[in-house]
C-alpha positions in Angstrom: 19.5 0.1 -2.4 15.9 1.3 -2.2 13.9 0.7 0.9 10.1 0.0 0.9 7.6 -0.4 3.7 4.4 -2.3 3.0 1.8 -2.1 5.7 -0.7 -5.0 6.0 2.1 -7.1 4.4 1.3 -10.5 5.8 -1.4 -11.6 3.4 -3.3 -10.9 0.2 -2.4 -7.7 -1.7 0.3 -6.7 0.8 2.1 -10.0 0.4 1.9 -9.9 -3.4 3.2 -6.3 -3.5 6.0 -7.0 -1.1 7.2 -10.0 -3.1 7.0 -8.1 -6.4 8.9 -5.1 -5.0 11.7 -7.4 -3.7 12.0 -9.0 -7.1 12.4 -5.5 -8.5 15.3 -4.8 -6.2 13.8 -3.1 -3.2 14.7 -4.1 0.3 11.2 -4.6 1.8 10.0 -4.1 5.3 6.6 -5.7 5.9 4.4 -4.7 8.9 1.2 -5.9 10.4 -0.3 -7.1 13.6 0.4 -10.8 13.3 4.1 -11.9 13.3 3.6 -15.3 11.6 2.2 -14.1 8.3 4.8 -11.3 8.2 7.6 -13.8 8.6 6.1 -15.9 5.8 6.0 -12.9 3.5 9.6 -11.9 4.4 10.8 -15.4 3.7 9.0 -15.5 0.3 10.2 -12.1 -0.7 13.9 -12.7 0.3 16.5 -10.2 -0.7 16.9 -9.1 2.9 13.2 -8.5 3.5 12.4 -7.7 7.2 9.2 -8.4 9.2 8.4 -5.8 11.8 5.0 -6.2 13.6 3.1 -2.9 14.2 -0.4 -1.8 14.9 -0.9 1.2 12.6 -3.6 2.5 14.8 -1.1 3.2 17.6 0.9 6.4 17.1 3.7 5.2 19.5 4.0 1.8 17.6 4.2 3.6 14.3 6.9 6.0 15.6 8.9 3.0 16.8 8.5 1.2 13.4 9.9 4.2 11.5 12.7 4.7 14.1 13.7 1.1 13.4 13.6 1.6 9.7 15.7 4.7 10.0 18.1 3.1 12.4 18.6 0.1 10.1 18.6 1.7 6.7 18.9 5.5 7.2 16.1 6.1 4.7 12.8 5.1 3.2 12.0 5.3 -0.5 8.5 3.9 -0.7 5.6 3.6 1.7 2.6 1.5 0.5 -0.3 2.2 2.9 -2.2 -1.0 2.5 -3.3 -2.1 6.0 -7.0 -2.3 6.2 -10.0 -4.1 7.7 -13.7 -4.2 7.1 -16.8 -4.2 9.3 -19.7 -6.7 9.2 -22.0 -6.2 6.3 -25.0 -5.1 8.3 -27.6 -2.4 7.8 -26.1 1.0 8.7 -28.4 1.4 11.7 -27.3 -1.9 13.2 -23.6 -1.1 13.0 -21.9 -0.7 16.4 -19.9 2.5 16.8 -16.9 0.4 17.9 -17.0 -1.4 14.5 -17.1 2.0 12.8 -14.1 3.3 14.8 -12.0 0.1 14.2 -12.3 0.5 10.4 -11.7 4.3 10.4 -8.7 4.0 12.8 -7.1 1.2 10.8 -7.8 2.2 7.2 -7.6 6.0 7.5 -5.9 7.1 10.7 -3.3 4.3 10.3 -2.5 5.6 6.8 -2.2 9.1 8.2 0.1 8.1 11.0 2.4 6.2 8.6 2.4 9.1 6.2 3.2 11.5 9.0 6.3 9.5 9.9 7.3 9.0 6.3 7.2 12.7 5.7 9.5 13.3 8.6 12.0 10.8 7.4 11.8 11.6 3.7 12.3 15.3 4.3 15.6 14.8 6.3 17.1 11.9 4.5 19.7 12.3 1.7 18.9 12.2 -1.1 15.7 13.8 0.0 12.2 12.6 -1.0 10.4 9.4 -1.7 7.0 8.0 -2.8 3.8 7.1 -0.9 1.2 4.9 -2.5 -2.2 4.5 -0.9 -4.5 1.5 -1.4 -7.7 3.3 -2.1 -10.0 0.5 -3.4 -12.9 1.1 -5.8 -14.9 1.9 -2.6 -13.0 5.2 -2.7 -15.4 6.1 -5.5 -18.5 4.0 -5.1 -19.9 1.9 -2.2 -21.1 -1.6 -1.9 -24.3 -2.3 0.1 -23.8 -2.2 3.9 -20.2 -0.8 3.7 -20.5 2.6 5.3 -17.3 2.4 7.5 -15.1 1.0 4.8 -16.4 3.3 2.1 -16.1 6.4 4.3 -12.5 5.5 5.2 -11.6 4.9 1.5 -13.2 8.2 0.5 -11.0 9.7 3.2 -8.0 8.0 1.7 -8.6 9.9 -1.5 -8.5 13.2 0.4 -5.4 12.1 2.2 -3.8 11.2 -1.1 -4.5 14.6 -2.6 -3.3 16.5 0.4 -0.2 14.3 0.7 0.6 14.9 -3.0 0.2 18.7 -2.6 2.1 19.0 0.7 4.9 16.7 -0.5 5.7 18.7 -3.7 8.2 21.0 -2.1 10.2 18.1 -0.6 10.3 15.7 -3.6 7.7 13.4 -2.0 5.3 12.0 -4.6 2.0 10.4 -3.6 -0.5 8.4 -5.7 -3.4 6.0 -5.1 -4.3 2.7 -6.6 -8.0 1.7 -6.5 -8.3 -2.1 -6.7 -11.4 -4.0 -7.8 -11.9 -7.6 -6.9 -8.4 -8.9 -6.3 -8.5 -12.6 -5.6 -7.6 -12.9 -1.9 -9.0 -14.9 1.0 -11.3 -11.9 1.8 -12.9 -12.0 -1.6 -13.5 -15.7 -1.8 -17.3 -15.2 -1.4 -17.3 -13.2 -4.6 -16.3 -16.3 -6.5 -18.3 -18.9 -4.5 -21.5 -17.9 -2.7 -21.7 -14.4 -4.2 -22.0 -11.0 -2.6 -24.8 -8.5 -2.2 -25.7 -6.2 -5.1 -27.2 -2.8 -5.1 -30.6 -4.2 -6.3 -30.7 -6.5 -3.3 -29.8 -9.7 -5.1 -26.7 -11.9 -4.6 -24.3 -12.5 -7.4 -20.9 -14.0 -8.1 -18.3 -11.6 -9.4 -15.1 -12.1 -11.4 -11.8 -11.5 -9.7 -8.2 -10.8 -10.8 -4.9 -12.3 -9.7 -3.1 -10.2 -7.1 0.0 -10.4 -9.3 -1.7 -7.9 -11.6 -2.2 -5.5 -8.7 1.4 -6.0 -7.7 2.7 -5.3 -11.2 0.7 -2.0 -11.2 2.1 -1.0 -7.8 5.6 -1.8 -9.0 5.1 0.5 -12.0 4.0 3.3 -9.8 6.8 2.7 -7.4 9.6 2.7 -10.0 8.8 6.0 -11.7 11.3 8.8 -11.2 10.2 11.2 -8.5 9.5 13.9 -11.2 6.7 11.7 -12.5 3.7 10.4 -10.7 0.6 8.2 -11.2 -1.9 10.2 -9.2 -4.8 7.7 -9.5 -4.9 4.3 -11.0 -7.8 1.8 -11.1 -7.0 -1.9 -11.6 -10.1 -4.1 -11.7 -11.7 -7.2 -13.0 -13.0 -6.2 -16.4 -16.4 -7.7 -16.0 -17.1 -6.7 -12.4 -20.3 -4.7 -11.8 -18.7 -1.3 -11.5 -18.8 0.5 -14.9 -22.2 1.6 -15.9 -25.3 0.2 -14.1 -23.7 -3.2 -13.2 
């Protein structure tokens, strides 16, 4: 039995990945701040899936989450660092520092806190090792207009991915990153309806992809043997304005 933890598992990409992992044979733990969506994900995933509410910004809460996982399963094979939020799309000079802090603490510090606890468990469990997959987003490479906190956090995720991959080598802990472009979730509805700001100042609708495609990519990364690793993968809507000049 392989155990997977999906943070931000109540909705969107997190839910799709949790369900796909369960179908692949993982026992899935989903975490997030709101119990109701987590319970819905666990029910959809089945196969013994467990919902454990946790605020990844809180070191004590993260420690308690991993203690419960270790107490119940004695190991963790996969961590999918997916929890994330965004700030209002306003000019950088109008952004409140508290909005910046919320995004950095959730998207970057939260991933670090979970990775920290995963390292501790994966090092001492038997068999040793495991895999960590970080949700980087295309914003880990290029920004959208008015997205400084989210973009900075996702660039930080790339650094965390590289450091985690390097520091985990000696302990059979593999780490990779999936950069996702325009997955169809509630958060991306404006892309398909009203449109979103473009770098040239215009508004434009953009194509999206089904979250099932993202989930399939994560499952591929997750089911490799630990001597093989997808370091970085980009899964995106083919015609979104990313490659070239838009």
